[in-house]
N, C-alpha and C positions, 0 to 999 in steps of 0.2 A: 570920160571918168564919171560924170553925173549919170550917164546912161548905164554904166556898169553897176553903180550903186543901186539904181532902181531895179535892175535885173536881180541883184543879190537880195534885195528886200522882198521882191515878189516870190523868189525861190523859198525863202524862209517862211513866208506866210503859207505857201502851199504845203510845206512839210508839217507846219503846226496844225493845219486843218486835217491833214492825213492822220496825224498822231491822235488827235482828239476823236476822230471818227472810229479809229480802231479800239480805243478805250471804251467807248460807248457801246460798241458791239459786244465786247467781252463781258461787260457788266450786266447786260440785258439777259434775264433768265430765259432758258429755252423751254418753250411750251411743250408738254407731253402730248404725244399724238392721241387723239380721241378716236374711240371706236365708233364706227358708223352703224354697228349692229344694235338694233332695238329689240329687247325681249318683251314678250307678252307676259301677262300676269301668271298664266299657267306654267310658262317656261321658267319664270323666276321661282315659283314654288318648287318645281322639279329640281332646279339647281340647288336650292336651299336644302331640300330633303336629301339629295345626293351627297352634299357636303356633310350633313349630319351623319349619314350612313358611314362615311369614311372616318368621322370622329369616333363613332361607336366601335368600328372594327379596330381602330388603333388603340382603344382603351382596353387594358387587360381585364379579362372577365374573372369574376370571383365565383369559384365552384362551391355550390351549396352542399354542405355535408349531408350525406344520406342518413336519414334517421331509420333505425331498426324498429320495425313495427311488430310487436309480439303477435304470433299467430295462435289463435285459440282453436284447438281441435274440437270437433263435436263430441259430445259425450256418447259413450258406447252403451248400447242397451244390454240387458242381462244375457240374452241369447248369444250375442257376439262375444261377450266376456267369457262365457262358458266354453265357446268354441276355441277361443284363443288359449284358455287354460288347458283344455284337452290337448291342443297341439303342443304346448310347452311340456306337458307331462309325457307325451309320446316321445318328444325329442330327448328329454332327460332319461327315459327308460332305454332308448336306443344307445345313448352315450354310455350308460351304465353297463349295458350288455356288451358293448364294444370293449370297454375297459376290462370286464370280466373275461372276455374271450382272449384279449391280449395277455392278461395275467395268467390265464390257463396255458396259453401257448408258451409263455416264458417259463412257467413251471415245468412243462413237459420237456422243453429244451434243456432246462437245468438238470432235470432228472436223467435225461439221455447223456448229458455231459458227465454227470456224476456216475452213471452206470459205466460209461466208457472208461472213466478214471479208475473205477473199482476193478474193471476187467484188466486194465493195464497193470495195476498193482498186483493183482492175483497172478498174472503171467510172470511178472518180474519176481514175485516171491517163489514161484515154482522153480524158476531158473536158479535162484539163489540156493534153495533147499537142495537142489541136485548137486551143488558143489560141496555140501557137507559130507565128510567121509562116513561110510557105513561100517566098515570093519572096526572092531574095537581098538586094535593097536594103532591104526591110523587116526582114529578119532581121539584117543587119549593123548596122542603126540601132536595134535593140531595146535599151532601157535596162537594162543589167545592174545588179543590186543587189550591189555588191562586199562590202558589210558582211555580207549573208546568205551569200554564197559563201564568204567567209573564216571566218565563225562556224561554218558547217556543215562546213567543211573539204572542200568539194566538189571542189576541184582535186586534192588528194592522195588522197582516199578514193574518188572516183567517176571523175574525168576521167583521171587517170594510167592506171588499169587499162584504161579504154576505149581510150585512145590506143595503148597497147602492143599490144592485140589487133588494132586496125585497121591499124596500121603493119606488123605481122607478116603480116596477110592481104594487104596491098598488095605488100609487097616479098618475101614468102616467108620472111623471116628476121626475127628480133627485132633491129632496129637501135636499140641503146641510145642512140647519139648523136642520132639523129633524134627519138626519144621525149623525151629531155631538152630538146632545143631547142624542141619544140612546147610542152611543159608550162611551160618557163621563160618563153616569150613570153606565154602566157596569164596566168601568175601576175603578170607585170609590166604587165598590162592593155593590151597592145598591140592595136590595132584588128585585126579579122579579115582585112581586105583586106591589111594588111601581112604577116600570118602566111602568107596564101595566096601572096603573091609570094615569100616566102622558101622555101616548100616546093616551088615549081616545079622547083628544082634536083634534088630527090630524087624527087618524085612526077610531075613534068611535067604532063600534061593532067589527071591525077587530083587535082591540088592543090586546084582549086576545089571539086570534089565532096567531097573529104575535109573541108575547112574548113567548108563549109556544114553537113555532117552533124555536125561537132564543135560548131559554134555552136548548132545546134538542141538538141543533147544538153545543152549548158551552160545554155541558157535553160530547158529542161524540168526539169533538176535544181533550178534556182533556184525555179521555180514550185511544185514538189513540197514544198519546205521551207516556202515562204510559205503554202501552202494547208493545211499540217498533215499532209500525207500521209507525210512523213518527219519523225520526231522527232529533235531535236538536244539534246545535253546542255547 
């Protein structure tokens, strides 16, 4: 029994020593490994400069704003100024001539177009005139469109000047009374034969020729409006 107690006591002492040794090891700081490399002075400076270079590269660079520097051109001498002025004058004259040439060309083209339009109207007027009856009976029976005649104001704008000229040619003087009588009878839509009979007092044998010509003129003016050769408002 005594021997067993001694054994147990020794065992406990061994465990206590083992536990104490483990605590001591854990509490002892571990020393960092030291480098065995020894740098010279030049190598140390190179390392420092390299580290600074990396610091500079990592730092964002500030871009300096570019300043505009005014450029002063050298003053021109008189001969150079005169040469430049002559060149400018020549350019202006060339441009003016080009504008005049273009204007002349446009005027020529406009005249050509105008001439072509006049030719077209003349041809159309000839075709319309050929439709007007020639024989007295057919002419006097031709159905006049009084709505067209009045709307286009053919009697006042076209017939009155025509009558005035013809009466002056027949009588040698401008007989206002006769002119008014003729225009008034036409405006009242009197038949052409009736107007012819009334004019025999003034024109005698020429009354028939005059009224036939007047009636052809009236029919012709009516057809021009109806065919679109004369535009009305």
